[in-house]
Every structure is written in C-alpha cells, then in structure tokens.
ZAMARGU-4260 file (C-alpha; in steps of 0.2 Angstrom, whole numbers, plus 5000, padded with zeros to 4 digits):
<rodrens>
0) 5028/4769/4882 | 5039/4782/4890 | 5039/4777/4909 | 5057/4778/4914 | 5054/4776/4933
5) 5042/4761/4930 | 5054/4753/4919 | 5069/4755/4931 | 5059/4748/4946 | 5053/4733/4936
10) 5071/4730/4930 | 5077/4731/4948 | 5064/4719/4954 | 5069/4706/4941 | 5086/4705/4949
15) 5077/4697/4964 | 5085/4710/4976 | 5086/4706/4994 | 5083/4721/5005 | 5093/4726/5021
20) 5086/4744/5020 | 5070/4753/5023 | 5055/4751/5021 | 5052/4737/5033 | 5041/4726/5022
25) 5057/4722/5013 | 5051/4721/4995 | 5034/4714/5001 | 5042/4699/5010 | 5037/4704/5028
30) 5020/4707/5034 | 5003/4707/5025 | 5004/4723/5014 | 5003/4711/4999 | 4985/4707/5003
35) 4980/4725/5001 | 4971/4730/4985 | 4976/4746/4975 | 4958/4750/4973 | 4958/4755/4991
40) 4966/4771/4985 | 4950/4781/4988 | 4946/4799/4995 | 4935/4805/5009 | 4919/4798/5003
45) 4904/4794/5014 | 4908/4782/5028 | 4927/4785/5027 | 4929/4800/5038 | 4942/4814/5037
50) 4959/4813/5044 | 4959/4831/5049 | 4943/4830/5059 | 4941/4811/5063 | 4925/4806/5070
55) 4922/4789/5062 | 4932/4775/5055 | 4949/4784/5055 | 4946/4789/5074 | 4942/4770/5077
60) 4957/4765/5067 | 4969/4776/5076 | 4962/4770/5093 | 4969/4753/5089 | 4987/4760/5090
65) 4987/4758/5109 | 5005/4756/5113 | 5004/4765/5129 | 4988/4770/5139 | 4996/4788/5142
70) 4996/4792/5124 | 4985/4796/5109 | 4991/4791/5092 | 4988/4800/5076 | 4992/4794/5058
75) 5005/4804/5048 | 5004/4802/5030 | 5017/4815/5026 | 5031/4805/5035 | 5039/4809/5052
80) 5044/4826/5046 | 5026/4832/5047 | 5025/4827/5066 | 5042/4836/5070 | 5036/4852/5061
85) 5020/4852/5070 | 5027/4851/5087 | 5040/4864/5084 | 5027/4876/5077 | 5016/4873/5091
90) 5029/4879/5104 | 5036/4893/5093 | 5027/4907/5102 | 5036/4903/5118 | 5051/4916/5122
95) 5063/4903/5127 | 5074/4894/5114 | 5073/4876/5109 | 5087/4865/5115 | 5092/4850/5104
100) 5105/4836/5101 | 5117/4839/5086 | 5111/4824/5077 | 5093/4829/5074 | 5086/4826/5057
105) 5087/4841/5044 | 5068/4843/5045 | 5070/4850/5062 | 5081/4864/5055 | 5067/4867/5042
110) 5055/4868/5056 | 5066/4881/5065 | 5067/4891/5050 | 5048/4891/5047 | 5045/4896/5065
115) 5059/4908/5065 | 5065/4900/5082 | 5082/4899/5089 | 5090/4883/5096 | 5104/4879/5108
120) 5114/4864/5101 | 5119/4852/5115 | 5137/4845/5115 | 5138/4827/5110 | 5146/4810/5114
125) 5153/4800/5099 | 5152/4781/5097 | 5168/4772/5097 | 5160/4759/5086 | 5151/4768/5072
130) 5159/4785/5075 | 5142/4794/5075 | 5134/4805/5088 | 5125/4795/5102 | 5120/4806/5117
135) 5118/4824/5121 | 5129/4830/5136 | 5118/4839/5148 | 5123/4856/5155 | 5117/4856/5173
140) 5116/4875/5172 | 5104/4874/5157 | 5088/4884/5160 | 5071/4880/5155 | 5068/4879/5136
145) 5052/4879/5126 | 5056/4862/5119 | 5069/4849/5120 | 5072/4838/5104 | 5082/4822/5104
150) 5085/4808/5092 | 5083/4790/5099 | 5090/4779/5093 | 5103/4786/5082 | 5103/4781/5063
155) 5114/4766/5067 | 5103/4759/5081 | 5114/4765/5096 | 5105/4771/5112 | 5108/4782/5127
160) 5100/4785/5144 | 5084/4793/5137 | 5075/4791/5153 | 5087/4802/5163 | 5087/4815/5149
165) 5068/4816/5149 | 5068/4817/5168 | 5081/4831/5169 | 5071/4841/5156 | 5055/4839/5164
170) 5063/4844/5181 | 5067/4861/5172 | 5049/4862/5165 | 5054/4858/5147 | 5043/4847/5137
175) 5052/4833/5126 | 5050/4828/5108 | 5058/4812/5104 | 5062/4808/5086 | 5060/4789/5087
180) 5059/4787/5068 | 5070/4771/5069 | 5061/4764/5084 | 5043/4759/5079 | 5047/4741/5084
185) 5054/4746/5101 | 5045/4738/5116 | 5044/4721/5108 | 5052/4706/5117 | 5071/4707/5115
190) 5071/4725/5109 | 5074/4741/5118 | 5061/4751/5127 | 5052/4765/5118 | 5053/4783/5125
195) 5034/4780/5127 | 5039/4770/5143 | 5048/4786/5150 | 5035/4799/5149 | 5041/4810/5134
200) 5028/4822/5129 | 5029/4819/5110 | 5036/4803/5101 | 5036/4802/5082 | 5039/4785/5075
205) 5042/4780/5056 | 5032/4764/5055 | 5039/4761/5038 | 5057/4761/5043 | 5056/4744/5053
210) 5038/4738/5052 | 5029/4732/5036 | 5021/4749/5031 | 5022/4759/5015 | 5035/4773/5014
215) 5029/4789/5021 | 5019/4780/5034 | 5022/4787/5052 | 5013/4790/5069 | 5015/4803/5082
220) 5011/4799/5100 | 5005/4813/5110 | 5005/4812/5129 | 4987/4815/5136 | 4995/4828/5148
225) 5007/4836/5135 | 5008/4855/5135 | 5003/4863/5118 | 4993/4847/5114 | 4979/4855/5105
230) 4991/4867/5096 | 5001/4852/5089 | 4985/4843/5083 | 4980/4859/5074 | 4997/4860/5066
235) 4996/4842/5060 | 4982/4848/5048 | 4994/4862/5042 | 5008/4850/5038 | 4999/4836/5030
240) 4990/4834/5014 | 4972/4838/5013 | 4970/4822/5003 | 4978/4809/5014 | 4981/4792/5006
245) 4970/4778/5012 | 4982/4765/5006 | 4995/4773/5018 | 4983/4773/5033 | 4977/4755/5029
250) 4995/4750/5029 | 4998/4758/5046 | 4983/4749/5053 | 4990/4733/5047 | 5008/4737/5053
255) 5002/4740/5070 | 4992/4724/5071 | 5008/4715/5065 | 5017/4724/5080 | 5004/4719/5092
260) 5004/4700/5087 | 5023/4699/5084 | 5033/4685/5092 | 5051/4688/5091 | 5059/4671/5095
265) 5060/4667/5076 | 5068/4683/5072 | 5082/4680/5084 | 5085/4662/5077 | 5086/4669/5059
270) 5097/4684/5065 | 5109/4672/5072 | 5110/4662/5056 | 5114/4678/5046 | 5127/4683/5059
275) 5135/4666/5058 | 5135/4666/5039 | 5143/4684/5038 | 5156/4680/5050 | 5161/4664/5042
280) 5164/4674/5026 | 5176/4684/5035 | 5166/4700/5037 | 5167/4708/5055 | 5150/4710/5062
285) 5146/4723/5075 | 5130/4722/5085 | 5121/4738/5089 | 5110/4741/5105 | 5095/4738/5093
290) 5096/4720/5087 | 5087/4726/5071 | 5103/4734/5065 | 5121/4728/5062 | 5136/4735/5054
295) 5149/4726/5044 | 5168/4730/5042 | 5182/4722/5033 | 5200/4726/5037 | 5208/4738/5026
300) 5193/4743/5016 | 5179/4756/5017 | 5160/4753/5019 | 5159/4758/5000 | 5169/4743/4995
305) 5158/4732/5006 | 5143/4739/4998 | 5149/4735/4980 | 5153/4717/4985 | 5136/4715/4992
310) 5127/4723/4978 | 5136/4712/4966 | 5125/4698/4974 | 5110/4710/4973 | 5111/4712/4992
315) 5106/4730/4996 | 5111/4739/5012 | 5104/4754/5021 | 5120/4765/5019 | 5139/4764/5018
320) 5151/4776/5025 | 5170/4777/5026 | 5172/4763/5039 | 5156/4752/5037 | 5140/4747/5030
325) 5123/4747/5040 | 5110/4733/5038 | 5092/4735/5044 | 5087/4718/5046 | 5069/4711/5042
330) 5057/4708/5056 | 5057/4689/5051 | 5042/4680/5056 | 5034/4663/5053 | 5026/4661/5036
335) 5035/4677/5030 | 5041/4677/5011 | 5059/4683/5014 | 5071/4673/5003 | 5082/4667/5017
340) 5090/4652/5010 | 5094/4662/4994 | 5102/4675/5006 | 5113/4662/5013 | 5118/4656/4996
345) 5122/4674/4990 | 5133/4677/5006 | 5143/4661/5002 | 5145/4667/4984 | 5153/4684/4989
350) 5170/4688/4982 | 5180/4696/4995 | 5199/4701/4993 | 5211/4697/5006 | 5210/4708/5022
355) 5225/4720/5023 | 5231/4733/5035 | 5241/4742/5021 | 5225/4753/5018 | 5221/4764/5032
360) 5203/4770/5034 | 5202/4788/5041 | 5187/4791/5052 | 5178/4807/5047 | 5179/4821/5060
365) 5163/4827/5068 | 5161/4843/5079 | 5156/4839/5097 | 5155/4857/5105 | 5140/4867/5110
370) 5132/4876/5096 | 5118/4889/5093 | 5107/4889/5078 | 5098/4906/5073 | 5087/4906/5058
375) 5093/4919/5046 | 5087/4925/5029 | 5101/4927/5017 | 5096/4934/5000 | 5114/4938/4994
380) 5128/4925/4994 | 5144/4921/4985 | 5155/4906/4983 | 5173/4905/4990 | 5185/4892/4994
385) 5181/4886/5012 | 5200/4888/5016 | 5198/4907/5015 | 5181/4907/5024 | 5186/4911/5042
390) 5175/4924/5050 | 5162/4923/5036 | 5144/4918/5039 | 5138/4902/5031 | 5124/4904/5018
395) 5118/4886/5018 | 5119/4871/5029 | 5134/4859/5027 | 5127/4841/5027 | 5139/4826/5025
400) 5131/4810/5019 | 5129/4798/5028 | 5119/4800/5039 | 5113/4816/5031 | 5111/4828/5046
405) 5117/4846/5046 | 5134/4848/5055 | 5137/4866/5051 | 5122/4878/5050 | 5116/4892/5039
410) 5121/4909/5048 | 5135/4901/5058 | 5151/4910/5059 | 5165/4900/5051 | 5180/4896/5062
415) 5196/4887/5059 | 5190/4870/5067 | 5176/4870/5054 | 5188/4873/5040 | 5199/4859/5046
420) 5185/4847/5047 | 5179/4851/5029 | 5197/4849/5023 | 5196/4831/5031 | 5180/4827/5022
425) 5186/4833/5005 | 5202/4823/5007 | 5192/4807/5010 | 5180/4810/4996 | 5165/4811/5007
430) 5149/4817/4999 | 5144/4833/5007 | 5129/4844/5002 | 5134/4862/5003 | 5152/4859/4997
435) 5156/4859/4978 | 5174/4859/4972 | 5180/4865/4989 | 5169/4880/4988 | 5154/4885/5000
440) 5141/4898/4999 | 5144/4913/5012 | 5134/4928/5015 | 5139/4942/5004 | 5139/4957/5016
</rodrens>
C-alpha cells in the first residue's frame, strides 16, 4: 500500500522517540488526549452546534475557557494564524498604520499584505543569552496607531515588561494584540503571568504548543471592552474552515481542563532532575524566563552538533541554531505516561566530544533599527547576487531559520547594512528563505 507519510510516522514512533518539541502532548504521554475516540470526528449535525454561530454545545464549551473574567474565549481550529489575521483585518480600515515588534510571526506580514496595511517596525533589544529579539523599544513620540502587535514571550521563552508596553499603548489610544502563542500555560503556579493579567485587547494562545492539545488547536481571548470586537468575531468566520474539526475542539476542551486542574510541584521536581542530568553530562544549561523552556550549549560546538548527538539517542528538540538547542519541556504531572527514566538513561548514554575553545561559534547578526513595512505588489522580478543589490527593492521577504521570522521585507530598499548581514548568514551556512546561492529576488523596474 502506497502510504509514504503513514509509513514514515510509524517508523518514527517505533524508535520510541522522546519529545522536547511541540505539540504539548509529547507523543501522547501528557494529558488525556489518548482517551479520545477518532470516531468523534464528526460534522455540524443536530445537537452539535456551529462554530461560526455558536448557540449550543460549542458556546457552552468555550465558556469553560474562563482564564480571566474580562475576556471571552473563542476556539481557533486554523491555528493562531487565523486569530492574528482576523484582528489585523478588523482594524485595517483605520487610517493610522499598525505598529509592531520586529519578531512578529510571518503570518502577521501575510495579514498586512491581505489588508494592504502599512506598519511601523519598532527598534528591538537583543538577548545576551539566546541572541534573539526580546523587547520592543518604545519611542515616546510615537503617535496613535490603529493597532500594536507584539510577541510575548519570544520563541525561546524570554519575557519583557509587557504590562508597561500595554499601558503606554493604551495611553496613546492604541489597542494591543499579543501573540502569546508560546504562553498558553502562563498563569499557572511557578510560571509567568499572561498578558490577560495586564489588559491587552486581544491575546492569541497556541494551546497545542505547551498544553496537551492537537496541532492547530488555538484560542483567541477578546477583552469584553475591546474595540473592533464584533468585527474580529466576524473575520474569525472568514479565516477559519467552514468544517471545523470536532476532534480539535474536543481536544481544546480537554487541554483547558488540564490547565485548570494542573498542580505544578511535580513538574518542577522532574525539571530539576532533568537539569541535573544534563549538567552532569557536561552540557551547559540555560534557564529561560519561562521555566518550560531551556537551551543547551557545549563549548566549541554549534546547536546543530548538539541536536545530532541528542537525536542519536532519539531525543528530539524544538530547534537548533548556531549557538544552542531549544528544549520545550513537557508539562509533567502525576500519572503521566512520559518515559522519564528512559530519558535519564539516554542522557547518560550520550556520546559527546571533548569541549574545545578552538572552534569559535559566530553569532548571527540581526538588525535592531526602526523599520517600516509597506505591502507592495511586485509582478516582475529578477535574481541578482545580493552583494550587488544596494539601492534595489526586495521582491520577497528574507527569513532566516530559526526562528523563521521575516528580518528584511518585501518592498524594502536594500542598503549596505542589510548586505553585510546577509554576507554573515551565508558565511555561517544559515538556512535563509529568500537567499539561494547568494542571489535574491529584486523588483525588476
């Protein structure tokens, strides 16, 4: 039978892989998703309501997502992307541009393109630990915008003063959309507070990233006094499937009950056991603001090297970059099915070379300056070596991986600093969407 994907997945699971990546159910070892029946994959038949006009069981189910009394929650079955697109589209008719941090997800740029909306890009601070963007730097002269969009936490679990950001934007009359994709577990004992605690107008959480929910399962929380509230709810019907998966929604309901009943003491006990085992092996452990995430480094070697050593023991990380690997820990709980003792054995069995200072790991350069994004339609383009592209207009986004966010934007005028940064990426062998054999697409004027 020609089922290549099915066969690949079965072969992978036969290796008994241990997950330190999303989704949060960690190969069905966390939470209760394994109790669900695939026969629950139904459609909008009698007694099962309509997600796009909920009046019955789905309305009741979403009411159980009561993280904060000031917010209403809505299931997203097309992922966090559908929530981001809906808020952007709802605010698009306002004349003022959108303002946003430089580390927004690429779906935000897709939303700007669809809405034909300009955006001011705030200057950023960069982490000394992960070398990734953390916080937008606020210009006190910044005027009122139609919407402010920020990512909190960043991909690596680092935080900034989101409360002050929200307060400053609200003082200017600007509503705030927080992409809290990696913070569905926030608010639990021992974990950071969610932007729900600080009055953001819209918060989108990818439940599947940290809680035991199926991939694509997310939630948007809309403040009861949020501007454009009705418009956002209308656009949710535009950007989501007309045939929403009842398996995804049932999984979201279970994931939220998991959240409401979660007791974190056991998690922190298991977490410390893991950190001790990794440190004893010689790996350097870096704890993030979010206890659910850690990074590992090893002197003289890249994150890609560490990833290979771990995968040799069938331990799979969220991502690797030039300096580190990122682990998304399981939400361990009593009576989980996570193979923790096997994990400790595999860590002991890791084969690591001697550390060395002879190999220097170069940190990829990232732009920190103010930017401006203007959606443009480019129908004619040509490829040239980026070293010869000064003064030209980019014809597509330039997206280094990880973490997979646009750094240079379609329609942006190319200058020497951008060329120098691209030279740095190519020299290090970083995978970059938009650069192929040193060439990039520019507008053919």
